[in-house]
Phi, psi and omega in degrees: 000132184283165181296322185297314182290333173293315178290324177297320180293323179293318184288336186257002185305126183302321183291351181268343187273070179272153178300136179292132175285154180295132183243147173291125182292338178232073186295341186256014180293136178095349181273117185300319183292346180260011178250165180048045179270153172296143181287350181199147178267160177291123180289343181087174179285153184288148180267341179206173175295126187260163181287140185288158173297135185096348182295137181253120178268116171056035176070007187235316190253121176265107182292138179243314180199156175278127179244359181194143177219148176219183176286359180244329186206169173244139181247129185243142164283137186217155173266133175264105185296334183288328186244340183084004180268177177249135186226177175244133180245120180260115182245122184292154173295149181304324182289332176286325178299328180273356179259116187297323182293309181297318177296324177294322179294325177296312177298321180299317181303314181291318181301309183292314182297324179292332183277336181267137183224109177201143182303337183264006178243143178306133184266126180266137186255114181297144173226109188282158178093171179287154182243143178290338179197164179291138171196160173239143177242127181226175174296151176267118182266139181253106180157208182213167179285161174299329175303315182289325179294317182295318180297325181283325187255341188076210178302135178269135176315142189304311184302317180292316183298320182293322179293316179299316180296324178301315180296322177298321175302318177302314179299315181290330180298325176294315183296312186294329174299334177265015178064033179236144179237150186283309176070358175220044185283122181198162183305326181292342179257013179239116184266126169261116185271155182290343179268015182065031167265160171238140183228123177271137187230179174060090177255024183294337181247008179298149185217159173285137185304318186294337185300116180256181178275141177276189182296324185260021184302323184293344182254003176277134178306141179277142181229146180135189176254114192298327182296340185242005181288149170282156180303322182292334170293317176300324182270001178061041177262179179296134180256148171214197183303333182288341174289319176294323179295325177295315180300320179293327177294322177297316182296318177298317176306312183293323176296321184283329187251337183088357178229159173269150176286162179058042179295133181199147180297324172270109184300329180284333173292320179294323179296321179292332179297324180289346179278333185248356184205181182252156172292165176289161179296126177308323186287344175288336176271310177236090186302346182280355176291137177286157177299326179297314177299323181293318181298320178298315179300311186293327183288323179292332185260017177302141184294316178279128180302326181290344179269349182277181163299134185278340175208166181290338177294321178292317181296318180296323181300322177284325178295321184281331179226073180299335179298338181267358180293134171269119184280116186256002176083022176310321186295343180263000181240016181287143177248133180292144178298152177224140180284133179217123181275132178214153178293322182286319187279327185223069178300327180293309179298320178299318179297319177295320179297317178300316178303309182299315180297322178293321176300320179295320175303311182295323179293324177297315180296316181301315180293323178294317179293321178298318182291324183294316179290000000 
């Protein structure tokens, strides 16, 4: 069975098509850090020659300006001639189009994003007919990412941070009900809109929950953002909804303290640290955090998936009513990370080690033969 059919089966599963619950149209109303936001972030310098203003894609989308850039794509504000509205058009970099893995991720994002429908998830706009080049069309969001909000404010007040995390749980709940997990949850993929909406974006690494690791999983390249990966992602083990819960726990840690756990100059070294140890207690960084909020963070970030919240509903229940949380003293039982080299956890470093060892072996053989002659 191909990957496409697996996704289609997950997205169309009859048991997942439950009626959408009523949602607050402005779930972030009243949160100070979510007000007076810039309507757009600085997109940064272009990574390659970009399409000019006025360029028309397939006779329908008139590109106006670049409003976002990443290592994979450029996002343009565009006019939609078919509807008269304004949209966002994401065009992959040319080097990404020629890379099968990156291009597959781009295709996956559109396929999953088009199948998911929820006010808290980025809305994808269908464009029929053949295309002159790959691109994705979505709604145009007015606001900035949670990463920018944290950078501007530093630690977010506890009540507001718990509320934001609760709304993210709502967004994840829709994905998980369709048997899909995000797998790349981070502040840069959470949009805080100026109308007090929250929007979860970027489904390029989303996967079907039932998808497990194969025999060669430990040798498959790792994808995601190392600072927010769950331990099972670092080890290339099976991922499920608890993987997203861990990543949201990291985000909550960052919102409450202003820093990310397991800080290290090498992001992959920081990823390995979470496999062998726990984060520091959030209250050791920000003493104003309540013991209940600290307990919530540490429970979401337990190394073993079975020790975490088992679903976003349980996580959200504690976020919404922190006063009912039973403080078990997790902060007093934290273990400091220790470095451990493993093929699954650090395939790049192991590859270097094997390569160096092989070269030393060849040098040794050469010296022995030279001496013999």
